[in-house]
N, C-alpha and C positions, 0 to 999 in steps of 0.2 A: 323377485319371483322367478324360479326356474320352471316355466311352463313349456312343456314339450309335446303337448297333444291337445287336440280339440275335436270332440265329436259333436257336430253341429246340431244333432237332433237325437233324442232318446225318449222312448215311451216306457222304458223299463227301469232306468236307474233311480228315478225319483218317484216314489209312490204318489199316484194321482196327479202328477204334474207332467206337462210337456216341457222338456228341459234339454239343456246341452250339458256335456261333461268336459271338464278341464282336467288335464293330467299334469301333475307336477313331478319333477324329477328328483330323485334322492330318497333314500329310506335308511333307517337305522336297524332294520331287520334284514335277515337273509333267508327268508322262508324258501326252502328248496322247491316248493310247488308254486311260487309266485308266477303269475301269468304275464307280468309286466317286467320281466327281468332287465330289459334294456333301460328301464327308467330307474332301476334300483342300483345296479352295479357300477354304472358309469354315468356321470353328468357331462354331456357334451354341450358346452355353452353356445356353440355355433348352431345348435338345433333349437335354441330358445325362441319362443314366440313372444313378441313384445306385448306388455300389458296394454299399451295404447291400442294395439291391433285388436286384442280381445275385447276391450271396452267398446271400440267402434262397432265391432260386429254385434255386440249385445245391445247397444243402443238402437241399431237398425232392426233387431229382432224383437224388441220390446213389444209386448202384447201378442206376439206369435208364440214366444216361449214364456213359460210361467216361472221356471226355476233354473238354477245353475248348480250342478254337482261338482264339487271339488274333490278330486281323487288323486291317486299317485301310483307309485311312490307313497310317501307319507307327507301330506300337506302341512301338518303342524311343525315341520322342520323349516318351513319357508319363512324367512325373517320379515317379508313384506305382506304376510297373509292378512293381518288385521286390516291394514289400509286397503288391500285389494277387496276384501269382503265389504268394507264400508262403501267402496265405489259401486259394488253390485247392489247394495241396499239403496243407495241414493238413486239408482236408475229405477228401482222398484221390484227387484227380483227376490224370490224366496231362495234360500241357500241351504243346500245339503252338503255336509262334510263327511267324507269317508276317512276313517282313521284307525290306526292300530292301538290307540289308547295309551301311548307311551309318554304323553305330555298332559297329564291330568290338569295341571294348573292353567295352561293355555286353553284347553278345552272348556274348563269351567268359566274362565274369564270371557271367552267369546260368547258362550251361551248366556251368561248372566247379563251381558251387554245387549242381548237380543240381536246379535249379529248372525246367529244360526237359527234355522227353523227346523232342522232335522239332522240327526247324527246316525251314521251307520258305523258301528264299531265291530271289528273283527275279533272274534274269540278264537284264538289259534288252536287251543287244545285245553285239556284239563291242566290245572295249575302246575302239577308236578311233572308235566311233560312239556312245559312251555319253552324252556331253553332249547331242548332238542328240536322242537317243531319250528322255531324261528331261526335256527342256525346259530344260536349264541348260547353255548353251554354256561350254566351257573348264572343265568340272567336274573336280575333282581326284579321281582314281580310287583314291587310296591306301587309303581305308577299305574300299572294295569289294574290292580285291585282298586285303587282310588277312582280311576275312570269308570269302572264298572259300578262302584257304589254310587258315584255321582249320577250316572244315567238311571240307575234303578230308583233314585230318589224322585224321579218324575219331573224334574225341572224343565226338561225339553223333550219333544217327541224323538224317539230313537228306535233303532233296531240293533240287535246283535246278530251275527252270522258266522257260521263256520264252514269253511271249504273242507270237505271230507275227502281224505286221501287214504287209500288202502294201507300204505306203508307207515302211516302216522297215527291213525285213529282206530281204537278198538272199543268193544262193547263197554268196558269199564270206564273209558274216557267220557262217553256220552252220559253215563250216570253221574260222573263227577261234575261235568259241565252243568247238567241240569240242577244239581244241588247248589252249585256256585251262583247261578243266575236265577234262582227260584223266583217265580212270579214275574218274570220279565214281560214287558209290554208286547214285544215282537221278537221272535228268534227264528232264524232260517238255517236249515242245513242245505248247503249248496254242493252239488256234485262237482268234483274236480274235473276239469277239462284241460287237455294238453293244448295250449295255445301255440306251441312251437317256439315260444320265447320264455323258456323256463330256466331257473338257476340250476336245477338238477334234472336232466332228462330221464325218462324211463319210469316215471311214477304212474300209478294206475288209480282208476276210480273203482268204487264199489258198484254193484248192480243196484237197480232201483229197489229190488226186494230187500236187500240188506239195509239200504237207506230208510226204508219204511220201518224196519225193525229198530233202527237207531232212533227214529222219530218217536216211536212208542215209548222208548226208554226216557227220552227227553221230556215227553209230555207228562210224566209222573210229577214233575216239578214245574214245567213250563207249558201249561195247557194250550197256549196260543202258538206253539211252535208249528212250523210248516216246512215242506220241502220246496226248494226253488231250483229251477234249471235242470230238472230231471226228465 
């Protein structure tokens, strides 16, 4: 496991849970607006936090924390992920996974083994603009489509979310996303924020007024859609 970040307390990342967030390094996407660019573009093994250190912390915080969020980067790239989650479950934690949905088989496997309690999957854009948005032209969408279909089946609690960037998202894209994930349990439009650690600097957010208009378009197909971080 390439773990290179630990937020010891969060009340925001895991719905209705007091949690911590673990950040894994490495990602197979190159989204220009990624706010964790340093975890995506280069894995510095010297920055790794040992799994034993994480587990010792979590054992001490048991009953103070309810859950653990595993984020990134892309956690499903980590070869030791399943064993790591098993260790969390043995302590007694609920586990939330943040993913880009590019490994549907592992996502399904972890969920069906009851190793995950909640999944947050990024919907980067409308399907016909996915490659451009993730920085990989001609990207094969098959795995993303399978992950979306799996989550929509209701096997596990989930949310979809889209970080909205002025340079990448237009009115017609929100309509296409809404049709794609029609009837989703939870979907959030998140306003882009410049973290100072971007793959491509100079990107911009929309105003809240524009985001509200985008939300109205989405709600034609996803009535439970909401804004987040505005």
